[in-house]
N, C-alpha and C positions, 0 to 999 in steps of 0.2 A: 311626797305622794301626789301623783297625778290624779286628776279628775275630769270628767267629761259629762256633758248632759247627753242622756240617751237619744235625744232627738238628733244629735250632732253625729252620731255614730254612722258611719258608712261602711267600715271594713273591720271585721273581726277575724282575728288569726287564732286558730288552736294550734298551738306548738308542742311538739313532743321530740323525744330522743329516744324512747324505748322500742318503738316498732311494735307494740302489742296489738294495734288496731283499734283499741277503745277511744283514742283520740280522734281517729278518722270517723268513727261511729258518732262521736259528738259533734264534729263538724257537719255532718249530714243532718243530724237532729237539730242543730241551730239554724241551717239553712231552711228547714221546714218551718220551724217556730218563727223566725224572723221575717220570712217571706222575701221578696224580691227588693225590698228597700235597702237591705244590708248585704254586702258581699261577704261571705264567709269562706276562708281559705285554711288549708292545713299545710303547715310548713316545719321543717326542723327548727328546733330552738335557736340554732346557730344561724338561721337565715330568715329571720323575721323581716318582712318588707317594711320599708321606710313609711309607706302610706297607711299601715295599720292604725286604727284607732284604739282597738282593745285587743289585748292578748290574753287568751285562756291557756294556762299552763299548770301542770301538775306542781304542787307545792315544793317538791323536791328539786324542780328546775326553775323556780320563781327568781332566784338571784341571777341565775344565768341570762334569764329573759330581761330582767331589769338592767343588766349591764349592757346587753345588746340594744335596748330600746328604752333608755333611761326617762324619756319624757312621755312615755305611753302608759294608759292604765293597764295594769297587770292584775288579772284575776286569777288567784292560785285556787286549785281545786284538790281536794284529797282524793276523790274518784271522778273519773271523766263522765260517768253516766249516773244522774240522780243527785249530783251535788248542789247543795242550796245555793252556792255562789253563782252557778249558771242560771238558776231561776232568778236570782237578783239581777243578774245581767239582762235576761230577756224582758223582765219586768220594766228595768230602766229604759230599754229602747223602746218598748211598746208605749210606755206611760210618759216618756220624756222626763224623767228623773235623773238626778245626778248619779254617777257612778265614780267611785274612789278606788284606787288601787296602786 
């Protein structure tokens, strides 16, 4: 299991495969919540960029994300909007606490 201190997070990727739009909304929400200090991108789960620090992905795609980015922190969520794991990520970045995944 990878870990990172929130103060070291520079890029968060919201990865999806369903095309439902909720992951795009989450990426937009994270951009607002994290401000300019952290880059937030939305990508397909099969195309996670190598420079990502944290990947937020639906729990059903977490194994695919881990396979494509084994050394990165994976934050699996049940729902893209309002999931407590997203709150944990935001708090870790804002407060400089450790994030595991």
